[in-house]
C-alpha positions in Angstrom: 0.2 -0.1 0.3 2.8 2.3 0.8 4.5 1.8 -2.7 0.9 2.5 -4.3 0.5 5.8 -2.4 3.9 6.7 -3.3 3.5 6.1 -7.1 0.1 7.9 -6.5 1.5 11.0 -5.1 4.4 10.9 -7.7 1.9 10.8 -10.5 0.1 13.7 -9.2 3.3 15.8 -9.0 4.1 15.2 -12.3 0.6 16.0 -13.6 1.0 19.5 -11.7 4.4 20.2 -12.9 3.7 19.3 -16.4 1.0 22.0 -16.8 3.0 24.9 -15.8 5.6 23.6 -18.1 3.1 23.1 -21.0 1.3 26.4 -20.5 5.0 28.1 -20.7 5.8 26.4 -24.0 2.6 27.2 -25.4 3.5 31.0 -24.8 6.8 30.8 -26.2 5.0 29.2 -29.0 2.5 32.0 -29.5 5.5 35.0 -29.1 7.1 32.9 -31.8 4.1 33.4 -34.1 3.2 36.9 -33.1 7.0 37.9 -34.0 6.7 36.4 -37.5 3.3 37.7 -38.3 4.9 41.0 -37.3 7.5 40.9 -39.4 5.4 39.7 -42.3 2.6 42.3 -41.5 4.6 45.5 -40.8 1.6 48.1 -40.8 -1.4 48.9 -42.8 -4.8 50.0 -42.6 -6.8 46.7 -43.0 -8.0 43.9 -41.7 -4.7 41.9 -41.7 -2.9 45.0 -39.8 -5.6 45.1 -37.3 -5.4 41.3 -36.8 -1.5 41.5 -36.3 -2.0 44.1 -33.4 -4.1 42.2 -31.9 -2.2 39.1 -32.1 1.5 40.8 -31.1 -0.8 42.2 -28.2 -2.2 38.9 -27.1 1.2 37.2 -26.7 3.6 39.9 -25.5 5.1 41.4 -28.2 4.0 44.6 -29.1 6.3 46.9 -27.9 5.1 51.1 -27.0 6.7 52.4 -30.1 5.5 49.4 -32.6 2.1 49.9 -31.3 1.8 53.6 -32.0 3.3 53.3 -35.3 0.7 50.4 -36.1 -2.5 52.4 -34.9 -1.4 55.4 -36.3 -1.3 53.6 -39.7 -4.7 51.8 -39.4 -6.3 55.0 -38.4 -5.2 56.7 -41.6 -6.8 53.8 -43.9 -9.8 53.6 -41.7 -12.1 55.7 -44.0 -11.4 53.7 -47.1 -11.2 50.5 -45.5 -14.5 50.2 -42.9 -17.1 49.8 -45.6 -19.2 46.9 -43.7 -19.7 45.8 -40.0 -17.0 43.5 -39.9 -14.2 45.6 -41.0 -15.3 48.4 -39.0 -15.0 45.9 -36.0 -11.5 45.0 -37.0 -10.1 48.4 -36.6 -11.5 48.8 -33.7 -10.2 45.8 -32.0 -7.1 46.4 -33.4 -6.8 50.0 -31.6 -8.2 48.8 -28.5 -5.5 45.9 -28.4 -2.7 48.5 -29.3 -3.7 50.7 -26.4 -2.2 54.1 -27.8 -4.5 57.0 -28.9 -8.1 57.0 -29.3 -9.7 53.4 -30.1 -12.8 55.1 -31.4 -11.6 57.8 -33.5 -9.8 57.8 -36.7 -9.2 61.6 -37.2 -12.4 62.8 -37.7 -14.3 59.3 -38.2 -16.2 57.9 -35.2 -15.6 54.2 -35.5 -18.0 53.5 -33.0 -21.0 55.5 -34.8 -19.9 54.1 -38.2 -20.1 50.3 -36.7 -23.7 51.2 -35.5 -24.9 52.5 -38.6 -24.1 48.4 -40.0 -26.8 47.8 -37.3 -30.4 46.7 -38.1 -32.6 45.2 -35.8 -30.2 43.8 -33.5 -28.2 42.2 -36.6 -25.1 43.8 -37.6 -24.2 43.1 -41.5 -24.9 40.0 -43.2 -22.8 37.0 -41.9 -21.5 35.5 -38.4 -18.2 37.4 -38.5 -20.3 41.0 -38.8 -22.1 40.2 -36.2 -19.8 38.5 -34.0 -17.2 41.0 -34.6 -19.3 43.8 -34.0 -20.7 42.4 -30.7 -16.9 42.2 -29.7 -15.7 45.5 -30.8 -18.6 47.5 -29.1 -17.6 44.9 -26.0 -13.9 46.2 -26.3 -15.0 49.6 -26.4 -17.3 49.1 -23.4 -20.1 50.6 -25.5 -22.4 47.4 -25.5 -23.2 45.4 -27.1 -27.0 46.2 -27.1 -28.9 43.3 -25.7 -30.8 42.8 -29.2 -28.1 41.4 -30.5 -27.4 39.0 -28.3 -31.4 37.8 -28.5 -30.9 37.9 -32.4 -27.8 35.7 -31.8 -28.7 33.1 -29.7 -32.1 32.7 -32.0 -29.6 31.8 -35.0 -28.5 28.7 -33.4 -28.9 26.0 -35.9 -29.7 22.3 -35.3 -26.2 22.1 -33.4 -24.1 25.4 -33.7 -24.1 28.2 -35.9 -23.4 29.1 -39.8 -21.8 31.8 -41.9 -25.1 33.6 -42.4 -25.9 33.5 -38.7 -29.6 32.7 -39.3 -31.5 29.3 -38.8 -32.2 29.5 -42.4 -29.2 30.6 -43.8 -28.8 27.9 -46.4 -25.4 26.9 -45.0 -24.7 24.0 -42.4 -23.5 24.6 -39.1 -19.7 24.9 -38.5 -17.3 25.0 -36.2 -15.6 28.6 -36.8 -19.1 30.2 -36.8 -20.2 28.5 -33.6 -16.9 29.4 -31.9 -17.3 32.9 -32.6 -20.7 32.5 -31.8 -19.9 31.7 -28.2 -17.1 34.2 -27.9 -19.2 37.2 -28.8 -21.9 35.8 -26.5 -20.1 35.2 -23.4 -18.1 38.8 -24.2 -21.9 40.2 -24.2 -22.3 38.7 -20.7 -24.4 35.8 -21.8 -23.6 33.0 -18.9 -21.7 29.9 -19.4 -24.5 28.2 -18.1 -26.7 29.6 -20.8 -28.9 26.4 -22.3 -28.0 27.9 -26.0 -24.3 28.0 -25.8 -24.1 25.0 -23.6 -25.9 23.4 -27.0 -23.7 24.9 -29.0 -20.4 24.0 -26.9 -21.6 20.0 -27.2 -22.2 20.1 -30.6 -18.8 22.0 -31.5 -17.0 19.3 -29.4 -18.7 16.4 -31.2 -16.8 18.0 -34.4 -13.5 17.0 -33.2 -11.5 15.2 -35.8 -9.7 12.0 -35.0 -6.5 13.7 -34.5 -7.8 15.9 -31.8 -8.2 19.2 -33.3 -11.4 20.9 -35.2 -12.0 21.7 -39.1 -14.8 24.0 -41.2 -17.0 21.2 -42.2 -15.4 18.1 -42.2 -13.4 15.6 -39.9 -10.7 14.3 -41.6 -7.7 16.9 -40.9 -6.9 19.8 -38.1 -7.2 23.3 -39.3 -5.2 25.7 -37.8 -8.3 28.6 -37.9 -10.8 26.5 -36.5 -8.8 24.7 -34.1 -7.7 28.2 -32.4 -11.3 29.5 -32.0 -12.2 26.4 -31.0 -9.8 26.5 -28.0 -10.7 30.1 -27.6 -14.7 29.1 -27.2 -14.2 26.2 -25.0 -11.9 28.8 -22.6 -14.7 31.2 -22.3 -17.0 28.5 -21.3 -14.7 27.4 -18.5 -12.4 24.5 -20.5 -9.3 23.7 -21.2 -8.6 21.7 -24.2 -5.1 20.7 -23.7 -5.5 17.9 -26.8 -6.8 20.7 -29.2 -3.7 23.0 -28.2 -1.3 19.6 -29.0 -3.1 19.7 -32.5 -2.7 23.1 -33.2 1.1 23.2 -32.3 1.3 20.7 -35.0 0.8 22.9 -37.4 3.2 25.4 -36.2 6.1 25.7 -38.6 10.1 26.2 -37.5 10.1 30.0 -38.2 7.2 30.6 -36.2 4.4 30.7 -38.6 1.3 28.5 -38.6 -0.3 26.7 -41.8 -3.5 26.1 -42.1 -3.3 22.2 -42.3 -0.4 19.8 -42.4 -0.4 19.5 -46.0 -2.1 23.0 -47.2 -0.2 26.1 -46.0 -3.4 28.4 -46.7 -2.9 31.6 -45.6 -0.3 31.3 -43.2 -1.2 35.2 -41.9 -4.5 34.5 -41.1 -3.6 30.8 -39.7 -1.0 32.8 -37.3 -3.1 35.3 -36.0 -5.6 32.5 -34.7 -3.2 30.0 -33.4 -1.0 33.2 -31.9 -4.1 34.3 -30.2 -5.2 30.6 -28.8 -2.0 29.6 -27.6 -1.1 32.6 -25.6 -4.0 32.1 -23.6 -6.2 35.3 -24.3 -9.6 34.9 -26.2 -11.0 37.8 -28.6 -11.1 40.4 -27.9 -8.1 40.3 -26.9 -8.1 43.8 -24.6 -11.0 45.9 -23.5 -11.0 49.4 -22.4 -11.5 50.7 -18.9 -14.3 52.8 -19.5 -15.9 53.9 -22.9 -14.3 56.6 -25.0 -16.2 59.9 -25.5 -17.0 61.1 -29.2 -14.5 62.4 -31.9 
């Protein structure tokens, strides 16, 4: 019995020691990915530039000087880029993550007002990304989102999860990526992790896991970086830690720090690295939230 107790104690100690080590390794992988991303996307005024700021900030790779430079470039082209709810939301999320200057104003352009202008009866734009990014951006600005957007999002859940069109009758099958984004947006809006709709969506999403431990968009024969990373974040806000999915995501990271779409398809390494770096950093979307709502422009 003494030997058995000793073996059990040793196993417990090893498990406790392994968890911090794995987390440190994940954070290192996140920083490597963010550094690759920062070199690949040096600045700009589009969604990739905004996403890069968020990933660098989450991974701890954004200097004060770099944040100021990137935020100024993002603001400079905001009036041209923000032609949709999703695009406007990305700019806001990037500026909040930069923590440099106003996250609401791009010159004379009031980004919050522009985002609100895309809202109709609780719905932003036309896709799940318009809806969820809009909600995440409002939360990041401490300006909402309004309860009507939460009702629309929860009612849009299909038979299992959510779909690209953010509609029960959208003509698209439910998918992991849309479901993960819906869970992230709802939780950011204050919906309880015990909410039946969210728990149902989470359960459906977990049943889409691939045999290799990750997730993919509409299939189960391979791991995809983007779906796996967003699923990890969605689980995180629901109180779950998915070590298996984290390991699956790590297998998609190259030696240079970047992530690729699948093991055999590089896809968009920029998009894959944005999602991969944020997920492995331990953060979730939005990666930063203002302490108080900013004043108008």
